[in-house]
N, C-alpha and C positions, 0 to 999 in steps of 0.2 A: 282636846287634850285629854288623855286618859288619867285615871286616878293616880297611878304610880308616878307618872311624870309630874302631876300637880304636887304630890307630896315632896318630891325631890327638888322642885323649882318654886316652892311657895314664895320665897322672898321676891323673886323676879316677877311672879304673877301679881303679887301685891303692888309692885311698882307700876305694872301695866294698868291695873285697876285704878290706882291713884291718878294715873294720867287720863282716866276717863274711858278706858277700853274694857268692855265687859268680857269675861273669860268663861267659856263653857267647858264644863268638866263632864266626861263620859265614862261609863263603865261598860266594857265590851261593846263599844261603839254606840251605846244608848245614852243620851244626855240625862244626867241625874242632878246637876247643880249648875248655877251660874253665879260667878263672882261679879258684883257690881259695886261701884263707889258708894260709900256710906253718905247718907244725907240726913240732916236733922229734920224732924217733923215740926211744922209750925207749932209754937207753944199754945196757940188757941185750941188745938185739938186735945190738949191735956187738961184744959180747964173745965171742971164740971159745970154743966149748964150753958156751955158756949153755943150749943145748938138750939137753945130755947127760942121759940118763935119761928124757927126755920123749917120745922117738920110738922106736918099735919097728918094725923091718922084719920081714916074714914070712920063714920059712926058705927060701922059693922065690925070694927076691929075687935072689940071685947065681947061680941055676941058669942053665945055658946055654939059649938060646932054641932052639926046634925048627928 
């Protein structure tokens, strides 16, 4: 779907996206955007420190670069 069509049919596109269908939008035949259904991120990703103990950096991580 091109940009002009997407602007004139936005309500219909949003209905399609809500139904689970991704919609690709193109300009001059070149894809520039994709509309996909919104999904909430797990709340654990928003909690500071939620990755504590899950990531280990090597001893060389803080060494000065050559």
